[in-house]
C-alpha positions as CSV (number, residue, x, y, z in Angstrom):
1,M,-196.4,84.2,111.6
2,E,-197.5,83.3,114.7
3,G,-198.1,79.6,116.1
4,R,-195.1,77.1,117.7
5,F,-194.7,73.5,115.6
6,I,-193.7,70.5,117.3
7,N,-192.9,66.9,116.0
8,L,-194.2,63.7,116.8
9,T,-192.2,61.7,118.7
10,E,-192.2,58.2,120.2
11,E,-192.7,59.7,123.9
12,N,-195.6,62.4,122.9
13,L,-197.4,59.7,120.1
14,A,-200.1,58.7,122.6
15,D,-201.2,62.1,123.7
16,E,-201.1,64.6,120.6
17,H,-204.0,65.1,118.3
18,L,-203.7,63.8,115.2
19,C,-204.7,66.9,113.0
20,C,-206.1,64.9,109.9
21,I,-209.1,63.9,112.2
22,I,-209.8,65.1,114.8
23,R,-212.1,63.8,117.7
24,S,-211.8,65.2,121.6
25,K,-214.2,62.6,123.0
26,V,-214.8,59.7,120.7
27,V,-212.5,57.5,119.3
28,H,-212.1,56.9,116.1
29,P,-210.9,53.4,114.3
30,G,-209.0,55.6,112.1
31,V,-207.1,58.0,114.5
32,E,-206.1,54.7,116.3
33,A,-205.2,52.8,113.3
34,K,-202.9,55.7,112.2
35,R,-201.6,56.4,115.3
36,Q,-200.6,52.4,115.7
37,W,-198.6,53.0,111.9
38,L,-197.1,55.8,113.0
39,A,-195.5,54.3,116.0
40,Q,-193.6,51.7,114.1
41,R,-192.9,54.3,111.0
42,L,-191.4,57.4,113.5
43,K,-188.6,54.3,114.3
44,E,-187.4,54.3,110.7
45,G,-187.2,58.1,110.4
46,H,-190.6,59.1,109.2
47,V,-191.6,63.0,110.5
48,F,-194.9,64.2,111.1
49,R,-194.9,67.8,112.3
50,K,-197.7,70.0,112.8
51,L,-199.3,73.0,114.6
52,D,-199.2,73.1,118.1
53,E,-202.8,74.5,118.4
54,A,-205.7,73.0,119.6
55,K,-208.0,71.5,116.2
56,A,-205.7,73.1,114.2
57,T,-205.5,70.9,110.7
58,V,-202.1,72.2,109.6
59,F,-198.7,69.3,109.1
60,I,-196.2,67.6,106.8
61,E,-195.0,64.5,107.0
62,Y,-192.9,62.9,105.2
63,A,-189.8,59.9,105.6
64,P,-186.8,58.7,103.9
65,L,-187.6,56.8,101.0
66,E,-186.0,54.0,101.3
67,T,-188.9,53.3,103.8
68,A,-191.3,55.5,102.6
69,W,-194.7,52.7,101.4
70,V,-194.8,54.0,98.2
71,P,-193.9,52.0,94.7
72,V,-190.8,55.0,94.1
73,I,-186.9,54.7,93.7
74,G,-184.6,56.1,94.2
75,E,-181.2,57.1,96.1
76,N,-181.1,59.2,98.7
77,Y,-184.5,60.9,99.2
78,D,-186.9,61.8,101.3
79,Y,-191.0,61.4,100.0
80,L,-193.2,63.7,101.2
81,Y,-196.6,61.7,101.7
82,C,-198.7,65.2,102.8
83,L,-198.8,68.7,103.8
84,W,-202.2,69.9,104.7
85,V,-203.8,73.5,105.9
86,T,-206.9,74.0,106.1
87,G,-209.7,76.4,107.6
88,A,-208.8,79.7,109.2
89,H,-204.6,78.8,108.9
90,R,-204.4,78.9,105.5
91,G,-203.3,82.3,104.4
92,K,-201.1,82.2,107.7
93,G,-197.5,81.2,106.2
94,Y,-198.2,77.8,107.6
95,G,-197.3,75.5,104.5
96,R,-194.4,77.8,103.4
97,A,-192.9,77.5,107.2
98,L,-193.2,73.3,107.0
99,M,-192.4,73.0,103.4
100,E,-189.2,75.2,104.1
101,Y,-188.5,72.9,107.4
102,C,-188.9,69.5,105.3
103,L,-186.3,70.7,102.3
104,A,-184.0,72.3,105.5
105,D,-183.9,69.1,107.2
106,A,-183.5,66.9,104.1
107,R,-180.2,69.3,103.3
108,K,-178.9,69.1,107.1
109,R,-179.3,65.3,106.7
110,G,-177.3,65.0,103.3
111,R,-180.1,64.1,101.4
112,S,-180.4,63.6,97.2
113,G,-183.3,65.6,97.4
114,V,-187.5,65.5,98.0
115,C,-190.2,63.9,96.1
116,M,-194.0,63.5,96.3
117,L,-196.7,62.3,94.4
118,G,-198.5,64.2,92.0
119,A,-201.1,64.2,88.2
120,S,-201.0,66.1,85.4
121,K,-204.7,67.7,87.3
122,Q,-204.5,67.9,91.1
123,K,-206.4,65.3,92.9
124,S,-208.2,66.2,95.8
125,W,-206.5,63.4,98.2
126,L,-202.4,64.6,96.7
127,S,-201.1,67.7,98.2
128,D,-200.7,71.1,96.5
129,Q,-198.6,70.5,93.4
130,A,-198.3,74.1,92.0
131,F,-197.9,75.2,95.6
132,A,-194.6,72.7,95.7
133,K,-193.7,73.4,92.3
134,G,-192.8,77.2,93.5
135,F,-190.2,75.9,95.5
136,G,-189.1,74.7,92.6
137,F,-190.2,70.7,92.4
138,E,-190.5,69.3,88.8
139,V,-191.9,66.7,86.6
140,V,-189.3,64.0,86.8
141,D,-191.3,60.9,85.7
142,T,-195.0,60.0,84.3
143,T,-197.2,57.1,84.4
144,A,-199.9,56.6,81.0
145,S,-203.4,57.6,83.9
146,G,-201.7,60.7,84.1
147,Y,-200.1,60.4,87.7
148,E,-196.7,62.4,87.9
149,L,-193.6,62.4,90.5
150,L,-192.8,65.4,91.3
151,A,-188.9,66.2,93.2
152,L,-186.6,69.2,94.5
153,S,-183.3,67.9,93.3
154,F,-180.2,69.1,95.0
155,D,-177.6,67.4,93.3
156,G,-178.8,66.8,89.9
157,T,-180.1,63.1,90.9
158,A,-183.5,62.2,90.3
159,P,-186.3,59.4,91.9
160,S,-188.5,57.4,89.1
161,F,-191.4,55.2,89.5
162,A,-190.7,51.7,89.9
163,P,-191.5,49.6,87.0
164,N,-193.9,48.0,88.3
165,A,-195.8,51.2,89.5
166,K,-196.2,51.8,85.5
167,R,-198.6,48.1,85.0
168,E,-201.2,49.7,86.0
169,R,-203.2,46.5,84.8
170,I,-204.3,43.2,86.7
171,E,-205.8,39.9,87.1
172,G,-209.7,39.9,88.3
173,E,-213.1,41.8,86.8
174,E,-214.3,42.8,90.4
175,L,-213.2,46.3,92.3
176,I,-209.8,46.1,94.0
177,V,-208.9,48.4,96.5
178,Y,-204.8,48.4,98.0
179,Y,-204.8,50.2,100.8
180,D,-202.8,51.0,104.2
181,M,-203.3,52.8,107.4
182,Q,-201.0,55.9,107.0
183,C,-204.5,58.4,106.5
184,P,-207.2,58.8,109.4
185,Y,-209.4,58.5,106.6
186,V,-208.7,55.0,105.1
187,A,-210.6,52.7,108.1
188,R,-213.8,54.4,107.4
189,S,-213.3,54.5,103.6
190,V,-212.8,50.7,104.0
191,E,-215.8,50.0,105.9
192,R,-217.9,52.3,102.9
193,V,-216.9,50.5,100.0
194,E,-217.3,47.0,101.3
195,A,-220.8,48.3,102.6
196,Y,-221.7,49.3,99.1
197,C,-220.2,46.6,97.6
198,R,-222.5,44.2,99.5
199,E,-225.7,46.6,99.3
200,N,-225.1,46.3,95.7
201,G,-224.2,42.4,95.3
202,L,-220.8,43.6,93.7
203,P,-217.3,41.8,93.8
204,V,-214.9,43.2,95.6
205,S,-211.6,42.5,97.2
206,L,-210.1,44.9,99.7
207,I,-206.4,44.3,100.0
208,Q,-204.2,45.8,103.1
209,V,-200.7,46.8,102.3
210,D,-199.0,46.2,105.7
211,S,-195.2,45.9,104.9
212,L,-192.3,48.5,103.3
213,Q,-192.2,44.9,100.7
214,K,-195.4,45.0,99.2
215,A,-196.1,48.9,99.5
216,K,-193.0,48.7,97.0
217,E,-193.8,46.1,94.6
218,L,-197.8,47.5,94.0
219,P,-198.6,48.0,90.2
220,C,-199.9,51.5,90.1
221,A,-199.0,55.1,91.7
222,F,-199.8,54.9,95.2
223,N,-199.4,57.3,98.2
224,N,-202.4,55.3,101.0
225,W,-204.9,53.9,98.5
226,A,-205.3,52.9,95.3
227,V,-208.2,51.1,92.7
228,F,-208.5,49.1,90.3
229,Y,-211.7,47.8,88.4
230,K,-212.0,45.4,86.1
231,G,-208.3,45.2,85.5
232,V,-207.0,48.5,85.0
233,F,-205.9,51.3,87.7
234,Q,-208.4,53.9,88.2
235,T,-208.1,56.1,90.9
236,V,-205.9,57.3,94.6
237,N,-208.3,59.5,95.6
238,L,-210.8,57.8,98.6
239,L,-214.1,57.0,96.8
240,D,-217.1,58.1,98.0
241,T,-220.4,56.0,97.5
242,A,-221.5,58.6,93.8
243,Q,-217.7,58.4,93.0
244,L,-218.6,54.7,93.4
245,Q,-221.8,54.3,91.9
246,R,-220.2,55.8,88.5
247,M,-216.6,53.6,88.7
248,C,-219.2,50.5,89.1
249,R,-221.6,51.6,85.7
250,R,-218.7,51.7,83.2
């Protein structure tokens, strides 16, 4: 396997590209929002490790569960937000190298294990859970809507969804979206949902999750985005126009 990996730091964050969305000349609002979000998270132990190659979408993101913006609880775990390898970089062992780095880092720091969000049916905006299971990740908790918490335990303990994450119902009939700026695609997705609802006369509430406490108290599974409609939890997937149309016809 060729390639050199680097970790983002407070010192290099402003100069390094964020490989979810790569722009060489045009400033992308989602990238800049993510950069600002990361500037605070790196101080809390958040890790963003990537292939040091121009225009390569090859990276992993994880953080101590105590400071991870997800409604998951557990002592001394790390939470894996994202692991992506796309395009021509697939099949070169990069994903394995990134996962092995994450697990070795957790062990070196004396953590109890690593966990991540999955689902009974793989979701397009969640990391490949079959790949994670190949490293020994197992389902340790579930929600009624089919979301799963996967964990690789080093000491026999297990994390869980916070009790509030299993409610999956809220007040309000309108389309309600909870989001944070952890993912660069979120900014444009918020704009898309807002525009669609405005053009079609649909009531919508777009609620930014802007603190750790708000994230831990969310009433559903969450990686950086969650959708409710008619009071019922729908998905953690970012929505395109076709998905909005299908959902709002129900």
